[in-house]
N, C-alpha and C positions, 0 to 999 in steps of 0.2 A: 739460474736454476730455480725450478718450481718445487715447492714443498707440499707434500700431502700427508695425511694421516695413514692412508692405506693405498697401495698400488696393487692392482690385480692384473696379471698377465694372462689373457685368454678370456673369451666371452661365451664359453659354454656354461658349465655349472659355476664357474667363477663369477659369472654375471650376477647370479643370485646373491652371492656374498657381497659383491660391490654395491648392488642396489639396496640391500638390507642395511649395510653399514652406512651408506649415505643417508638412509631414512633415520638413522640414529645419530645424525649430525656429525659423522666423520667426513673429512674432506677426502674424496676418493677419486683415483684415476684408473681408467681401464685402458689397457694396451691390447690391440687386436690387429694383426696384419691381414687377415682374410675376411671373408664375409662374416657378419655378426651372427652369433648363435652357436658357434662352435661346430665340431665334427658331426654331432648327432643330427642337427637340423640340416646342415648343408651337404654333408658327404657320407652320412652314416644311416642311423636307424630310421629316421623319418622318410627320406626319399626311397630307401631300399624297401621299406614295408609298404609304401604306397605302390611301388612298381610290382612287388610280389603279390599284392591283392589281385592285380590283373592276371597274373599267372595262376593264382588259386581259382579264379573264375573259369579260366580256360580248362584247367584240369577237371572242374566240376562238369563243364559242358561235354568234355571228351568222355567222361565216365557216366553220363546221364543215361545211356542206353541200358545199362544193367538195372535201372529203376523204371524202365518202361517209357522213358522220355527220349524221343528222337529229335536231335538238334540238327538243323540243316541251314546252310546258307550264311554262316558267320564268316567273318574275315578279321584279320589282325591289322588294326590301324596303328602301327608301331609309333610313328611320330606323335600321334595324338596321346598315346600312353605316356610318352616322355614329356610332352608339353604340359600335360595335366600336373605332373609332379614338379617339374622345374618352375612353373609359374607360381605354384603354391609355396614352394620352398623359398624362391627368390623374393616373393612378396613379403613373407614373414621376416626374412633376414633384413630386407630393406626397411621394414617398419621399425625393427629394433634399432637399426642404425640411425634412422631419422629421429627417433625419440632421444637417443643419446646425443646426437649432434645438436639438438635443441636444449640439452640439459646443462645446467650450471653445476650440478653435482648429482651423479658422478660425471667426470669429464672424460670424453673419449679421445684417445690418441691412436689414430688409424695408421698403423705401420708396424714394422718389425722392431721390437724392443730388444736391446742387448745391454747387459751389465757393463758399465765402464769403470766401476770401482765399488767399494763397500756400500751397498744399498743405493747405488747410483745407476740409473738406467737412461740410456740414450735412445731417442726415438724421433725420427724425422728432423734431426738437427736440434731438438730440444733435449735438455737433460733434466730429469725429475728424480726426486728422492722421497722416501718415506721411512718412518721407523718400522712400519710393518708392511710386508710384501707377501702376496699370495701368488704362487706359481701354478697356473692351471692351463698350461700351453699345449696340452694334448699330445697326440702322436700322428704319425703319417705312415703310408704303406712302406713296407720293407722291400727293398729291391735286391734279390740275391745276385751273387757274382756268377754269371753264366756267360760263356763266350758268345759275343755277338748280341747279347740281350739289349744293352743300353742304347745301342744305335739302331735298334730294330723298329722303333716306333710303337712299342707295346703300350697297353693301357693298364691302369690300376682300377680299383673300385671307384676312385674319384671320378675318372672319366667314364667308366662303364655305366654309372647311374645317369649320365647325360648323353650317352651315345645316340647320335642322330639317325644312324642307319643300323637296322638289325642285321647282324652277320648270319650268313647261311651256315657257317661252321665256326666254332669257337674252341680254342684250346685254353685251358686254365692250368696255371702252375700253382699248386697248393691244394690242400685237401681239408682245410679248416672250415670254420663257419661261414666266412665270406665266400669261399669257393662254393660251398653247398647252397647258399642262398641264391647266388647269381647263376649257378647252374640250373636251379629250379626256375628262375625268372626266364632266362633265355631259352632253356630247353622246352618249357611248357608252351612257349610261343612259336616253337618250330625250329629253332636253331639246333644243329647237331653239335653236341658238346663232348669234348674230350677232357678228362681230368688227369693230371700227372702229379703224383704225391709220393714223397719219400717213405712215409710210414706204411706199415702193412695194412692199416685200416684208415679209412676216412674218419674225420672227427675223432682223432685218436686221444684227445683229452677227455672225451666223454667216458661214461661207464663202458667197459669193454663189451658187454653184451649189447648195449645200445649201438655202439660204434660198429660192431660186426653186423647187426641187423641193418643199419643204414647203408653200410658198404655193399651188402648183398642187394638191397633195393636199388641203390644208385647204379650198380653194375648192370642192371637190366634196362635202365633208361639211357645211360651214357656209356661212352667208351672210357673205361677206367683203367689207368695204369697205377697200381700201388707198388710199394717197394721199388720205386723207380725215380730217377732224377733226370732232368734235362741237362745235357752236357754242352749243347750249343744251339744257337738260334740264328737263322738266316732268313732274310726277306728277299723274295724274288718278285718284283712288281707289287702286286696287291696280295700276294700269298706269303704265309709264314711256313718255314720248315724247321721243326724242332727235333733234334736228335735226342732220343730218350733211351737211357741206359737202364736195363733191368739189373737191380742191385744184387739179385740172387744168382741169376744166370750169366751176368756180365754181357749179355747180348744187347744190341742197339737197334732200335726201329726208328723210322722217320714219321713224325706226325705232321700233317699239313692242315692249315686252317686259314680262314679269311681274317680272323682277328685273334690276338693273343692277350689274355688277361693274366696279370701277375697278382696272385692273392696268397702271398707267402708269409703273411703275418704283418705286424706293425712295429715301428720303432719310436721311442720317445723323442720329442722335439727339444730335448735338453741341450743338444749340441748346437742349437741355433742361438742360444741365449748368452754365451760367454759366462757361464756360471762360475768359472774359476776366479773371475775378477771380483766376485763378492764372497767367495769362499764356500759356496754350497757344494756338498759332496754328492757324487752319483755312484751307483754300483757298476760292476763291470759291463753290464748291458746298457748303461746310460740312464737308468731310471733314477730319479731324485730320491735320495734316502730320507725317510721321515720316521719319526717314532709313532707311538700309538695316538699321539695328540695331533698328528700331521705337521709337527715341527721338524724343520731341517736342523742340521748341526749349527746353523747361524741363528742366534736368538732374534726373534721377530720376523723370520722368514719361514713361511709355511708352503705346503704344496698339496695338491689333490688331483684326482682323476687319472687319466691314462699315463700321465708323465711320472707317476710314482709306481705304476705297474702292479698294484695290489689286485684289484678287480677291474678289468677294463670294460666296464659296462656303464651306460649313462645313469642307470638307477643307483649304481655304487657311487658315482661322482656326486649325484644329488644328495645322497646320504652324507658323504664326506663334507659337502658344502655346509650342511647344517652344523656339523661339529666344528668345522673351520671357523664359522661365524662366532660360535660360542667361545672358542678358545682364543680367537683374536680379540674379541670385545672384553672377555672376562678371563684373563690368564690366571687370575687367582682362584678361579673356580672352573678350571679346564676339565674336560671329560675325554676319555679315550673313545675312539670310534668303536661302536658295537656292530661288528660284521656278522653277527649270528644269522644263520640261515640265509646267506646271500645267494639268490637264485640266478639262473640265466635261461635263455631260450634261444633256439635256432629256428628261424622261420623258413626252413627248407620244406621239402615234401618227401617223407612225412615230417611234421614238426617234432622238435625235441625240446624237452625242458628238464632242468636238473636243479637240485638243491642238496647241499651237504656232500659227503664223501662218496667216491666211487668204490666199487668192489676191489679194484686193484690197489687203491690207496689204503683201504682197511687191511688188506693182506700184507702190504709192505710195512705197515705199522704194527703188525702182530695183534690186531684187535680181534677179540672173539665176537663174531657177528653171526647173524642168521638172515637169510634173504626170504622175501615173500613177493609173489608175482601173480599177475592176472592178465589174461589177454582181453583186448577189446571185444573180439568176436564172441567171447563167452559171457557177454553182458547183453541186456535187452537192447540198449541203444547201439551197441557195437554191431549187433546183428542187423539192426535197421539200416545203418549206414554202410554196412559191409566193409568194415575196417578189419582186414584179415592179418595185417602186419603189426598193428599197435599192441603195446603192453605197458603196464605200470609195474615198477619194481621198487620195493622198499628194502632198505638195509637197516637192521635193528641191532642194537647192543643185545647180545644173547641173553644175559641174565635179566635185564630190566625191560626189554623191548623199547628202549628209547630209540627214537628215529635218528639214525646216523646219516641217512641219505635217501633220496627218492629220485628216480629217473623214469621219464615217460617218453615214449616214442609213439606218435600216432595223432589222430585228429584232435585239434584244439589242445595239444599238450601244454602250450604256454598259458592257457587259461586254467586247465585242470590242476596244475602244480600249486596254485595259490592257497588251497585249503591246507596243503602240507606245510607251506611256508608259515602260515598263521599258526598251525599247530606247533611247529618247531620254535617259533619266535615268541609267541604270546600265550600258549597254553602249556600243559604239562609236558608236551613234546614226546609222547610215546604212542604206541600203536592204538591205544584206546581213545586217544584224542580224535582219531578218525573213525574207529570201529563204532564207538558209542554215539556218533553223530547220525541223526536220521537223514538219509539221502532220498531224494525224490526218485521214485521209480516210474519209468525206466530212463531217467536222465543219464547222460554220459558220465557224470561224476561217480556213479555207482561203481565204475570200474576201479576207481581209487579205493573205495571202501572194500570192494572184494579183494583187491590186492593186499590191503592192510590186514585183512582177516586171514589170508591164506598162509598161515604159519602155524606150526605145532606149538601148543601152549603148555604141554605137560611139564616142562621144566621151568615154568615161569610163575611168579607170584602176581596175582592181580585180583 
């Protein structure tokens, strides 16, 4: 048995903790069964955004005519698009692996690690132990129970990002952010896309006004079945047949496609680790239970990232990694994770970005709020780029105008949201943090300022 000071399971954000701890003279082991770099680098945000950039360029070319630019003679070299992404991602992952293979600290154990006893982990026939262990093993695509699905040869986002042949038609089961982003990628390049979603609105976790606007836009681009669920999947040769039930009318239609993508959410990898053998508790959905310090119920064992199910974003895991390092190295001076103003973005078309509470969340909590909104097209740059669908929406505490949430749909939403994040996290966090900031005219961020201003002030002290 080999003894370490710290064992880290997972090489995504957990790798940051492992390297930093090793640099502070702790003896560290890293366990990783898959490519080095975790989900974000290999199967998530990096490859998907690289692919989506090609889709964004295609949309710009298709829309160039309204600006007096006639684009002729282009074609989609789909294999080249995928090769660019996979070569970059694989090269980066391999460089991480080579660096760790040549490292004496931390030491890489390449394989699936499972607990064999209290703070004991077996991997590739070795057994290792440490007083402190960080579980950062991530998540994987969720596969729903649908008749005929498992034997049909469907793909998930893991395979979709490396698909070698562009499908002419694609059916997507699910209507969340992964479905929205991959529909944009394939649809912009010419694939006919069908989306099948149980909820009434696509992106139903977003602010309801944003979700409704996105659903309306998507329904003009793709064949969209909302309030619907697939009841069976059958594959005939190279074609898929999906029986789709309308949950309101109880009628069933058949959707046919060349490829079937399952994007029905994600599940934590906790079930792969035999956590019960070390006593770590999980919630009913399988997420590892942690307190505000990222500590599990077992002293000395911590967890972060997708596997705890708090915020399933790479930037959230990176934030947690900073706190995990602090709390592992200095338990006498541990600090709770500050999740204030945790944002996210969806790189679909149009883009969506959000921070804070949605309107439906505020209503459910009985919070007295007021909304303020501005359309892109009613700003100088919005007119220049002809964004007729985009808008910025603020939600304020009614009495103080404290920013409770901000939701953006439209061009560069993922960039525009950042001044709101800074205002909420680092400034006084009210409407005047935005209103009193001088914005360049006619730059696009003016739409954020206009939205912040578009509220009645007579009931407020300022």
